[in-house]
C-alpha positions as CSV (number, residue, x, y, z in Angstrom):
1,M,-19.8,-2.5,-0.8
2,A,-20.2,1.0,0.6
3,L,-17.7,3.5,-0.5
4,A,-16.6,4.2,3.0
5,A,-16.0,0.5,3.7
6,H,-14.0,0.2,0.5
7,L,-11.9,3.2,1.3
8,E,-11.2,1.8,4.8
9,E,-10.2,-1.6,3.2
10,L,-7.8,0.2,0.8
11,S,-6.4,2.3,3.6
12,N,-5.8,-0.8,5.7
13,K,-4.0,-2.5,2.7
14,H,-1.9,0.6,2.1
15,A,-0.8,0.6,5.7
16,K,0.0,-3.2,5.7
17,I,2.1,-2.8,2.6
18,D,3.9,0.1,4.2
19,E,4.7,-2.0,7.3
20,T,5.9,-4.9,5.1
21,I,8.2,-2.6,3.2
22,H,9.7,-1.3,6.5
23,K,10.2,-4.8,7.8
24,E,11.9,-5.8,4.6
25,M,14.2,-2.8,4.7
26,K,15.4,-3.7,8.2
27,Y,17.1,-6.9,6.8
28,P,20.9,-6.8,6.3
29,A,20.2,-7.5,2.5
30,P,16.8,-6.4,1.6
31,D,15.1,-7.9,-1.4
32,T,15.1,-4.8,-3.7
33,V,12.8,-6.5,-6.2
34,R,10.2,-7.3,-3.7
35,I,10.5,-3.7,-2.1
36,T,10.0,-2.1,-5.7
37,A,6.9,-4.4,-6.3
38,L,5.5,-3.5,-2.9
39,K,6.0,0.2,-3.5
40,K,4.2,-0.1,-6.9
41,Q,1.3,-1.9,-5.2
42,K,1.3,0.8,-2.5
43,L,1.2,3.7,-5.1
44,Q,-1.7,2.0,-7.0
45,I,-3.7,1.8,-3.8
46,K,-2.9,5.4,-2.9
47,Q,-4.1,6.5,-6.4
48,K,-7.3,4.6,-5.9
49,I,-7.9,6.2,-2.6
50,A,-7.3,9.6,-4.1
51,L,-9.7,8.9,-7.0
52,Y,-12.5,7.8,-4.6
53,N,-11.9,10.8,-2.4
54,A,-12.1,13.1,-5.4
55,Q,-15.6,11.8,-6.1
């Protein structure tokens, strides 16, 4: 897989997770465990993107 395509895929996943987090937070009683897990995933993806951009 080309680097640019991989970066685009990671960016799309990052955006989708961000959208999911925002949807979850709109609920009257948001699932904080799920939100925490999603935020960790989002951070891992952000770190991968930064690593690839640094190369």
